[in-house]
Structures are given as C-alpha cells and as structure tokens.
N, C-alpha and C positions, 0 to 999 in steps of 0.2 A: 504494500500500500504506500503510495507516495506521501511524503511529508507535507505538512502545511505550516505556515508561519504568518504572523500578523503583528503589526505594531502601529502606533500612532505617533506622528511627528508633527511639529509645528514649524511652518515657514517663518523665517525671521520677519519681523515687522517691516523692514525696509526692502524686502525682496518679493516681487510677484513672480509667479511661475509663467513668465512670458517666453518668447522664442528661444533665446540662448540658454537660460537655465533649464527650460523644458527639454531642449535638445540634449543637454548633458544628462538629464534624468533618464530620458528614453534610451540614450546610448548605453548607459549603465545597465538598464533593464534588458537590453538586447544581448548582453553578455551571458545571460542565463537561459537555461532550457525550461525553467518553471513557468507556469502561467501566472502572470503578475498583474495585479489590479491596484488601482489607486482610487480612493473615494473621497468626496468632499460634499458635505451637507446632503447625504443620501444619494448623490449621483456617483456612479462608478464608471471608470474608464480603464481601457487596456493600457497598462503602463508602457507597452512597447509601441504604441501608436502616438506619434507626435500630435496629430490633429485631435485625437481623443483627449490627450493630456491638456492641450491648449484650450479645448472646449470647456474644461472644468472651470476656467477663469479663476484659478487660485490666487488670492491676494495675500500680501504679507500678513502674518498673524493667523492664517487659516490652519486648521488641523487637518492633516491628511492621514487617512487610514490606508496603510500598505498591506496587501495580502499576497500570498504566493502559495501555489500548490505544485509540487513536483519534487524530484530528487534533490534539487539545490535550492529549495524554498527558503531555508534559514539564511544561507549566505546571500541570497538575492535580496531579502528584506533588510538584512544588515547593511548591504552595499548601498541600497537606495536610501536608507536612513542616514548613512554616512554622506551620501551625495547632498542631501538636504542640509546636513551639518556643515558641509564645505561651503554651501551658499552663504551661511552665516559668517564664515570667516573671510569671504571675498569682498 
C-alpha cells in the first residue's frame, strides 16, 4: 500500500504564490512520483500543474495544505514545505 503524507504550511506575509514562486513549487513537485495536491480554502489543485497552482490565487499569509500519496509521499511533502520555507528566506 502506498504511503501518504500531509502537512500545513503558511506562505510568508510578503510572498504571493505568483508565477516565479509557483514555478519553483511545481518544479519541486515534478521531482517526485507521488500524486501531490495543494489546497487553499477548500479548493484543491494538482501541485504538478503550474496553471492549477496559479489558479488557487494564494496570497501571503495563506495556509496551504500539502498532501501526497505514493512511495515518496513523505519526502515530497517535506520538499514542498521546504520550498515554501525558502520563499520566506528570499
């Protein structure tokens, strides 16, 4: 049975998930085989789709729920949470 993992991360107040940060986020997700989702305010998107991630319209301070199902679900969620943390430092 494939593993699953989930976490909630908060975008930094001064960072919206617009084109460049969203592209970095999606590029990170594409490095994993797990099915990865990102949710905001009850809307869910495929974390491997740039258009889907952009359509969420995530603004600074938003809480994102990251979920993954598959053999590398844990590392995928950890990497995406780290990606959001890196946005805080840039």
